[in-house]
N, C-alpha and C positions, 0 to 999 in steps of 0.2 A: 368678247372684246369688241368694243365699239370703235370701228375704224373711222367713223365719221367725225369723231371728236379730235380736235387738234392736240397733239402731244409732241413737243419739240424733241424729246429724247427718242421716241419711236421714229419720228421723221428722220432724225439724224442717222439712226441705226439702219433704217431702210436704205438710205443713200450710201452708207459706207460699209455695210456688212452683208455680203451675199448669203451667209448662213441665216442671218436674221430675216432677210427678205424671203428666203425659202420657207422658213417657219411661218411667216405671215401668209404666204401663198397657200401652204398646206391648211392652215387654220381656216382661211376663206373657202377653200375647196370643201372641207368637212362641213362648214356652215351651210354651204349651198346644197350639198347632198342631204343634210339633215332637214333642211327646209322642204326638199322634194319628198322625203320620207314622211314628214309630218302631214303632208297634204293627201296622203293615201287614205282612202276610206277604210279599206280592209287589208292592212299589210299582212303578208304571209309570215311564217316563222323566220325565214331567212332575212326578210326585211326588218323584222323586229330585232333580231340579233344584230344585224348591221347597224341599226340605230343606236343600240346600247353600246356597241363597240366604238362607233364613231364619237359618241358623247365622251367616252373615257379618253380616247385619243385626243380629241379636241381640248379637253380639260388639261391633259398632260402638256400639250403644246402651249396652251395659255400660260401654264405655270413656268414653262421654259422661257417663253417670251418675256414674261414679267421679271424673271430672274436675270435675264440678260439686260433688261432695261435698268434694273436696280444696280447691277454690277457696273454698268456704264455710268450711271449717276454717281456712284461712289468713287469711281476711278477718275472722274473728270471734274 
């Protein structure tokens, strides 16, 4: 998810919904850690497993974020 692109629905939800804000924060945290792992020259088995796990969790968060944005759009 590109947080640098303006999206009025996302911005409104960030301001009004603490749960949505937390999901965005978790997504950004996972993105930061994945970036750190990607810069490792020789990641060990645990780091490789962490990377795979974080990618799955990040994707699930992204799906949840977009579902919330879609629901907000439909209901408003």
